[in-house]
C-alpha positions in Angstrom: 70.3 123.9 -19.9 70.6 121.0 -22.2 71.8 117.7 -20.8 75.2 116.8 -22.2 74.2 113.3 -23.1 71.1 114.6 -25.0 73.3 117.1 -26.8 75.6 114.4 -28.0 72.7 112.1 -28.8 71.3 114.8 -31.1 74.6 115.2 -32.9 75.0 111.4 -33.2 71.6 111.1 -34.8 72.4 113.9 -37.3 75.6 112.2 -38.3 73.9 108.8 -38.5 71.3 110.3 -40.9 74.2 111.6 -43.1 75.9 108.3 -43.1 72.7 106.4 -43.9 72.5 108.4 -47.2 75.3 106.2 -48.7 77.7 109.1 -48.9 81.4 108.8 -49.4 83.1 108.9 -46.1 86.6 109.5 -47.6 86.9 112.9 -45.9 87.1 111.1 -42.5 89.9 108.8 -43.6 92.8 111.3 -43.3 91.2 113.3 -40.5 93.5 114.3 -37.7 92.5 116.2 -34.6 96.0 116.1 -33.0 97.7 119.4 -32.0 99.0 121.3 -35.0 96.5 119.7 -37.4 93.6 121.8 -38.4 90.6 119.9 -39.9 88.0 121.8 -41.9 85.7 122.7 -39.0 83.4 124.5 -41.4 82.3 121.1 -42.5 79.3 120.1 -40.4 80.2 116.4 -40.5 83.7 117.1 -39.2 82.2 119.2 -36.4 79.9 116.2 -35.6 82.7 113.8 -35.5 84.9 116.1 -33.4 82.2 116.8 -30.9 81.3 113.1 -30.5 84.9 112.3 -29.9 85.9 115.1 -27.5 82.9 117.1 -26.2 82.0 114.8 -23.3 85.6 114.7 -21.9 86.1 118.4 -22.4 82.8 119.3 -20.8 83.7 117.6 -17.5 87.4 118.7 -17.6 86.2 122.3 -18.0 83.6 121.8 -15.3 86.4 120.8 -12.8 88.4 123.9 -13.9 85.4 126.2 -13.4 84.8 124.6 -9.9 88.3 125.6 -9.0 87.8 129.1 -10.4 84.5 129.5 -8.6 86.0 128.4 -5.3 88.6 131.2 -5.6 85.9 133.9 -6.1 84.0 135.5 -3.3 80.2 134.8 -3.1 79.6 134.6 -6.8 76.3 136.2 -8.0 77.5 136.9 -11.5 80.5 135.9 -13.6 81.8 137.1 -16.9 83.8 134.9 -19.3 85.5 135.6 -22.5 86.3 132.4 -24.3 88.7 132.3 -27.2 88.3 129.5 -29.7 85.0 128.7 -28.1 83.8 126.3 -30.8 80.4 125.0 -29.8 80.6 126.7 -26.4 81.2 123.5 -24.4 83.0 125.6 -21.8 79.7 127.6 -21.3 77.9 124.3 -20.6 80.7 123.5 -18.2 80.4 126.7 -16.3 76.6 126.2 -15.9 77.3 122.6 -14.8 79.8 123.8 -12.2 77.3 126.4 -10.9 74.7 123.6 -10.6 77.2 121.5 -8.6 77.7 124.5 -6.3 74.0 125.2 -6.0 74.4 128.6 -7.6 71.9 128.4 -10.4 70.9 132.0 -9.7 74.3 133.2 -10.7 74.1 135.3 -13.9 76.6 134.7 -16.7 77.9 137.1 -19.2 79.7 134.9 -21.8 81.5 136.2 -24.9 82.6 133.3 -27.2 85.0 134.1 -30.1 85.8 131.6 -32.9 86.8 131.8 -36.5 84.1 129.3 -37.4 80.4 129.6 -36.9 79.8 126.2 -35.3 76.5 124.4 -36.0 76.0 122.8 -32.6 76.3 125.7 -30.2 75.2 125.0 -26.6 71.9 126.9 -26.1 72.0 129.7 -23.6 70.1 129.6 -20.3 67.3 132.0 -19.8 68.6 135.3 -18.3 72.3 134.8 -19.3 73.9 137.2 -21.7 75.6 135.2 -24.4 77.4 136.6 -27.4 79.1 134.5 -30.2 81.5 136.5 -32.3 82.9 135.0 -35.5 86.4 136.1 -36.5 90.0 136.4 -35.3 90.2 137.0 -31.6 93.1 139.5 -32.0 90.8 141.7 -34.2 88.2 141.8 -31.5 90.6 142.6 -28.7 92.5 145.3 -30.5 91.4 148.6 -29.0 88.3 147.1 -27.4 87.5 147.4 -23.7 84.2 145.4 -23.8 86.0 142.1 -23.1 86.8 142.9 -19.4 86.0 139.6 -17.8 86.4 137.6 -14.6 87.7 134.7 -16.7 89.6 134.5 -20.0 89.3 131.0 -21.3 91.5 129.5 -24.1 90.2 126.2 -25.4 92.3 123.1 -25.1 92.6 122.6 -28.9 93.8 126.2 -29.3 96.2 125.9 -26.4 97.7 122.7 -27.9 98.2 124.4 -31.2 99.9 127.4 -29.6 102.3 125.1 -27.7 103.3 123.2 -30.9 103.9 126.3 -32.9 
């Protein structure tokens, strides 16, 4: 599994290369990641900025959440997660990190991430995990579909914030 600091370093270096090309950075001026605002996440540079700003904090917040979830499950040998609004799959990294902390690296993961956007910086999957990344509206995937029977249904913080505001 990729180290979170290396993951962010790679993103930083990509963004730095972009900035070094003397490009106009006007698109960042009005950028707002607050609840209810929806930046153009299809733009790779906005993805980079978002991940550099939030990924580290979310990664460890989600790890703590997964530690709580794992502590409520009996002897976990496998876990299945459906993640709505998964973005770059930071929550998948967080689950693996929580399993590392609990010394359960042999636990297999079935992870289904759903997002409207095909993020460029997806967390790479561990060997032997089953990871699916579905692009589209989550409601469309859930309608009449039984393949998303999971132990955990995860709704991303950004998505949850948007739902509360609306």
